[in-house]
C-alpha positions as CSV (number, residue, x, y, z in Angstrom):
1,M,-11.1,-35.5,-16.2
2,F,-9.9,-37.4,-13.1
3,A,-6.3,-37.3,-14.4
4,T,-6.6,-33.6,-15.0
5,K,-7.8,-33.1,-11.4
6,I,-4.8,-35.1,-10.1
7,L,-2.5,-33.0,-12.2
8,R,-3.9,-29.8,-10.9
9,N,-3.7,-31.1,-7.3
10,A,0.0,-32.0,-7.9
11,Q,0.7,-28.6,-9.3
12,S,-1.0,-27.0,-6.3
13,I,1.1,-29.0,-3.9
14,K,4.3,-28.2,-5.8
15,N,3.5,-24.5,-5.7
16,E,3.0,-24.4,-1.9
17,L,5.7,-22.8,0.1
18,P,7.5,-25.2,2.4
19,H,7.0,-24.8,6.2
20,R,10.1,-23.8,8.1
21,E,10.2,-22.6,11.7
22,V,13.4,-20.5,11.1
23,V,15.4,-19.7,8.0
24,K,19.0,-18.4,7.7
25,M,18.6,-14.9,6.3
26,A,20.9,-13.5,3.6
27,Y,22.7,-10.4,4.6
28,D,25.3,-7.8,3.6
29,L,27.8,-6.4,6.2
30,H,28.8,-2.7,5.9
31,K,31.8,-1.7,8.0
32,P,32.8,1.8,9.0
33,R,35.3,3.5,6.6
34,S,37.2,4.7,9.6
35,T,36.8,4.2,13.3
36,A,38.4,5.1,16.6
37,I,37.6,1.6,17.9
38,R,40.5,-0.8,17.3
39,N,39.9,-4.2,15.8
40,L,36.3,-3.5,14.9
41,N,34.9,-6.5,13.1
42,E,31.6,-8.3,12.4
43,N,31.5,-9.5,16.0
44,H,31.5,-6.1,17.4
45,E,29.4,-6.2,20.6
46,E,26.7,-3.7,19.5
47,P,26.1,-4.0,15.7
48,I,23.2,-2.5,13.9
49,L,20.6,-4.7,12.1
50,F,18.7,-2.8,9.4
51,M,15.4,-4.4,8.3
52,H,13.6,-3.4,5.1
53,G,9.9,-2.9,4.4
54,I,7.5,-5.2,2.5
55,F,8.9,-6.3,-0.9
56,G,12.2,-4.5,-0.1
57,S,15.6,-6.2,0.5
58,K,19.1,-5.8,1.9
59,K,19.9,-3.9,-1.3
60,S,17.3,-1.2,-0.8
61,Y,19.3,1.2,1.2
62,V,23.0,0.3,0.7
63,Q,24.3,3.8,0.7
64,D,22.3,4.8,3.7
65,S,23.6,1.8,5.6
66,K,27.2,2.7,4.7
67,L,26.7,6.3,5.9
68,I,25.1,5.0,9.2
69,S,28.0,2.6,9.7
70,S,30.7,5.3,9.3
71,A,28.9,8.0,11.3
72,T,28.2,5.6,14.3
73,H,31.5,3.7,14.0
74,T,29.4,0.5,14.0
75,P,29.0,-2.4,11.6
76,V,25.6,-2.5,9.9
77,Y,24.0,-5.8,8.8
78,T,21.3,-5.3,6.2
79,I,19.3,-8.5,6.1
80,D,16.7,-10.1,3.8
81,L,13.6,-11.2,5.7
82,R,12.2,-14.6,4.5
83,N,10.5,-14.4,1.1
84,H,12.5,-11.3,0.3
85,G,15.8,-10.8,-1.6
86,E,18.1,-13.8,-1.4
87,S,16.6,-15.4,1.7
88,A,14.6,-18.6,1.6
89,H,11.0,-18.8,0.4
90,A,9.0,-20.4,3.2
91,Q,5.9,-20.2,5.3
92,P,4.6,-19.0,7.8
93,F,5.1,-15.3,7.4
94,D,3.6,-14.0,10.7
95,Y,5.6,-11.6,12.9
96,A,6.4,-14.1,15.6
97,T,8.2,-16.2,12.9
98,L,10.0,-13.3,11.4
99,A,11.2,-12.3,14.9
100,A,12.4,-15.8,15.5
101,D,14.4,-15.6,12.3
102,V,16.1,-12.5,13.6
103,K,16.9,-14.3,16.9
104,E,18.4,-17.2,14.9
105,F,20.5,-14.7,12.9
106,C,21.8,-13.1,16.1
107,D,22.6,-16.5,17.7
108,S,24.3,-17.9,14.6
109,H,26.5,-14.8,14.2
110,K,27.1,-14.5,17.9
111,L,25.6,-11.0,18.1
112,D,24.6,-9.5,21.4
113,K,22.9,-6.2,22.4
114,V,22.2,-5.3,18.8
115,K,20.7,-2.0,17.7
116,L,17.7,-2.5,15.5
117,V,16.6,-0.2,12.6
118,G,13.3,-1.2,11.0
119,Y,11.2,0.4,8.3
120,S,7.5,-0.5,7.8
121,L,7.4,-4.3,7.9
122,G,10.9,-4.3,9.3
123,A,9.7,-1.8,12.0
124,K,7.1,-4.3,13.3
125,V,9.7,-7.1,13.2
126,S,12.1,-4.9,15.2
127,M,9.5,-4.1,17.8
128,L,8.5,-7.7,18.3
129,T,12.1,-8.8,18.5
130,A,12.8,-6.2,21.2
131,L,9.7,-7.3,23.1
132,Q,10.3,-11.1,22.9
133,Y,14.1,-11.2,23.0
134,P,15.1,-8.2,25.1
135,E,18.4,-9.8,26.0
136,L,19.5,-9.4,22.3
137,V,18.5,-5.8,21.9
138,K,20.1,-2.6,23.3
139,S,18.0,0.0,21.4
140,A,16.0,0.5,18.3
141,V,14.9,3.0,15.7
142,I,11.4,2.3,14.4
143,I,10.4,4.1,11.2
144,D,6.7,4.8,10.7
145,N,4.9,1.9,12.3
146,A,3.2,0.9,15.5
147,P,2.6,-2.3,17.5
148,I,-1.1,-2.8,16.5
149,P,-3.2,-4.4,13.8
150,Q,-3.7,-2.1,10.8
151,P,-6.5,-3.3,8.6
152,Q,-6.6,0.2,7.0
153,I,-3.4,-0.4,5.1
154,Q,-4.7,-3.7,3.5
155,L,-5.8,-1.7,0.4
156,F,-2.1,-0.6,-0.2
157,M,-1.0,-4.3,0.0
158,K,-3.7,-5.4,-2.4
159,Q,-2.6,-2.7,-4.9
160,Y,1.0,-3.8,-4.7
161,I,0.1,-7.4,-5.3
162,K,-2.2,-6.6,-8.2
163,A,0.5,-4.6,-9.9
164,M,3.2,-7.3,-9.4
165,K,0.9,-10.1,-10.6
166,T,0.0,-8.1,-13.7
167,V,3.7,-8.1,-14.6
168,L,4.0,-11.8,-14.0
169,N,0.7,-13.0,-15.5
170,E,-0.4,-10.5,-18.1
171,A,2.5,-8.4,-19.4
172,N,4.3,-11.5,-21.0
173,I,7.8,-9.9,-20.8
174,S,10.6,-12.2,-21.8
175,A,13.9,-12.3,-19.8
176,D,15.9,-11.4,-22.9
177,D,13.9,-8.3,-23.7
178,K,16.3,-5.4,-23.5
179,D,13.5,-3.1,-22.3
180,W,12.1,-5.5,-19.7
181,K,12.2,-3.2,-16.7
182,N,10.5,-0.2,-18.5
183,K,7.8,-2.5,-19.8
184,A,7.2,-3.9,-16.4
185,S,6.9,-0.4,-14.9
186,A,4.4,0.5,-17.6
187,A,2.3,-2.6,-16.8
188,M,2.3,-1.6,-13.1
189,K,1.4,2.0,-13.6
190,R,-2.3,1.3,-13.9
191,F,-2.4,0.2,-10.3
192,L,0.5,2.2,-8.9
193,P,0.8,5.7,-10.5
194,N,3.5,6.6,-7.9
195,G,6.8,6.2,-9.7
196,V,8.8,5.9,-6.4
197,I,6.8,3.0,-5.2
198,R,7.1,1.3,-8.6
199,K,10.8,1.8,-8.6
200,N,11.1,0.2,-5.2
201,L,9.1,-2.8,-6.2
202,L,10.9,-3.2,-9.5
203,A,14.2,-3.4,-7.6
204,N,13.2,-7.0,-6.8
205,L,12.4,-7.8,-10.4
206,V,15.1,-9.8,-12.2
207,N,15.6,-11.4,-15.6
208,K,18.0,-13.9,-14.1
209,P,18.3,-15.1,-10.5
210,P,21.2,-14.2,-8.2
211,K,24.1,-16.7,-8.2
212,D,23.3,-19.9,-6.2
213,F,19.7,-18.7,-5.5
214,D,16.8,-21.1,-6.0
215,S,13.2,-21.1,-5.1
216,P,10.8,-24.0,-4.5
217,V,8.0,-22.2,-6.3
218,I,9.6,-20.0,-9.0
219,D,10.9,-21.4,-12.2
220,F,13.7,-19.0,-13.1
221,G,14.5,-21.1,-16.2
222,D,11.2,-20.4,-18.0
223,G,12.5,-17.5,-20.1
224,Q,10.3,-14.9,-18.2
225,I,11.2,-12.1,-15.7
226,H,10.4,-12.8,-12.1
227,F,10.2,-11.0,-8.8
228,L,12.5,-12.4,-6.1
229,N,9.5,-12.7,-3.8
230,P,7.1,-15.6,-4.2
231,I,4.2,-13.2,-5.2
232,E,1.5,-15.8,-5.9
233,Q,2.1,-17.5,-2.5
234,M,2.5,-14.2,-0.6
235,E,-0.8,-12.7,-1.7
236,E,-2.7,-13.7,1.4
237,M,0.3,-13.4,3.7
238,A,1.1,-9.8,2.5
239,V,-2.5,-8.7,3.0
240,E,-3.3,-10.5,6.3
241,D,0.0,-11.1,8.1
242,V,1.8,-7.9,7.3
243,T,-1.1,-5.7,8.4
244,D,-1.6,-7.7,11.6
245,W,0.1,-7.7,15.0
246,P,0.3,-10.4,17.7
247,T,-1.7,-8.5,20.3
248,E,-2.3,-11.4,22.6
249,L,1.3,-12.5,22.5
250,T,2.6,-9.1,23.5
251,K,-0.1,-7.8,25.8
252,D,2.1,-8.0,28.9
253,L,5.5,-7.2,27.3
254,V,7.4,-3.9,27.8
255,F,10.8,-3.1,26.3
256,E,12.7,-0.8,28.7
257,G,15.6,0.2,26.3
258,P,15.7,3.5,24.4
259,V,13.6,3.5,21.2
260,K,13.4,6.3,18.6
261,F,10.2,6.5,16.6
262,I,10.4,8.4,13.3
263,R,6.9,9.3,12.1
264,G,5.7,10.6,8.8
265,L,3.1,13.3,9.4
266,K,1.3,12.5,6.1
267,S,1.4,8.7,6.8
268,P,-1.6,6.7,8.1
269,F,0.6,4.2,9.9
270,I,0.8,5.7,13.4
271,T,-2.7,6.5,14.6
272,D,-3.8,7.6,18.0
273,E,-4.3,3.9,18.9
274,G,-0.8,3.2,17.7
275,Y,0.6,6.0,19.7
276,E,-1.0,4.7,22.9
277,A,0.4,1.2,22.1
278,I,3.8,2.6,21.7
279,Q,3.6,4.3,25.1
280,K,2.5,1.0,26.7
281,H,5.1,-1.3,25.2
282,F,8.1,1.2,24.7
283,P,7.9,3.7,27.6
284,N,11.5,4.9,27.0
285,N,10.6,6.4,23.6
286,E,11.4,9.5,21.7
287,F,9.5,10.8,18.7
288,H,10.8,12.6,15.7
289,D,8.2,13.8,13.1
290,L,9.0,14.4,9.5
291,N,6.9,16.1,6.8
292,S,6.6,13.0,4.8
293,S,4.2,10.2,3.7
294,H,5.1,6.6,4.7
295,D,7.9,6.7,2.1
296,I,10.2,8.5,4.6
297,L,13.4,6.8,3.4
298,D,12.9,8.1,-0.2
299,Q,11.3,11.5,0.7
300,R,13.6,12.4,3.6
301,P,16.8,10.4,3.1
302,T,19.2,12.9,4.7
303,E,17.0,13.6,7.7
304,Y,16.2,10.1,8.6
305,V,19.9,9.0,8.4
306,K,20.9,11.9,10.6
307,I,18.2,11.0,13.2
308,I,19.5,7.4,13.3
309,N,23.1,8.5,13.7
310,D,22.4,11.1,16.4
311,F,20.2,8.6,18.4
312,F,22.7,5.8,18.4
313,N,25.7,8.1,19.1
314,I,23.9,9.6,22.1
315,H,22.9,6.3,23.6
316,R,26.1,4.5,22.7
317,Y,27.4,3.9,26.2
318,E,24.1,3.4,28.0
319,S,23.0,0.0,29.4
320,A,19.6,-1.3,28.2
321,P,17.4,-2.9,30.9
322,D,15.6,-6.1,29.9
323,S,12.0,-6.2,28.8
324,T,9.6,-6.9,31.6
325,I,6.2,-8.4,32.1
326,L,3.6,-6.0,33.1
327,G,2.5,-6.4,36.7
328,H,5.4,-8.7,37.7
329,K,5.5,-8.3,41.4
330,D,9.3,-8.6,41.6
331,H,9.9,-5.6,39.3
332,P,9.3,-2.2,41.2
333,Q,9.5,-0.1,38.0
334,T,6.8,-2.2,36.5
335,Q,4.6,-1.9,39.6
336,A,5.1,1.9,39.6
337,R,4.0,2.2,36.0
338,R,1.1,-0.3,36.1
339,S,-1.6,2.3,37.0
340,H,-0.6,4.4,33.9
341,L,-1.1,1.6,31.3
């Protein structure tokens, strides 16, 4: 009995995610097919960083990123946030850590004045990056999220996790099963009847890992199919951290650069409270509403890409002021706005 307890403890320790303050994020770089700018390369001074939603990856919107790159004459980096795609599996998973990963990415690639595009989870990461590291950010497009805690969406996160754990723990689908993806979709359908959501989650399901990819908590050699996310370890993080927001950390921060918010009119993500928080932290904002649920990128693909292209092209040659601290006596613009916050 004592030996069994030791073995279980050892297995528990082995299955914990390692703690890493920053990780080097995997990425793809999409360059314009043609451009009027000579010698355009990955060190272009104002590249676009595209950040996916929860359980998405840099592969989620490849064609959209290529269209954006060519239409804006700008290189687009699509990145895998930690615990997603081909990036490292590590804790913690709070927004401050994810924003620090973005800063490390910009620093290591010598990127300055980037333009951020973030959807859902990536939208919050983009907002916090702009607030905490304004020297790195020129402008941003935020797709259907707001800088507030959102406990009302925890139910969605729990359903995603249940569906994915069912595939891993109950469906018993072998990696060499020719129909493995359809069987996985069928197993998830009980929790997620929406086929588009299942399709997006299943994009991270593999019967063999990407080349040179390894995980400290997933055994890709066990003959089973696996998600590229550490689902067991992310259960609490996805429910608690993803629906949260560092309110205390950001209470006095304002980003002065131009920010476009794309809102789904049928989505629960931007409430009245969220709208007020946006006005407080991002006063130089524009809103564009679409007749869509939260799944804007799937339901309105042409419209959202055009909105991004138009926004970045219009603001291409503007200079973005730095973020400010509310009430800072040396900043007259901040003083003038203080009474309105």
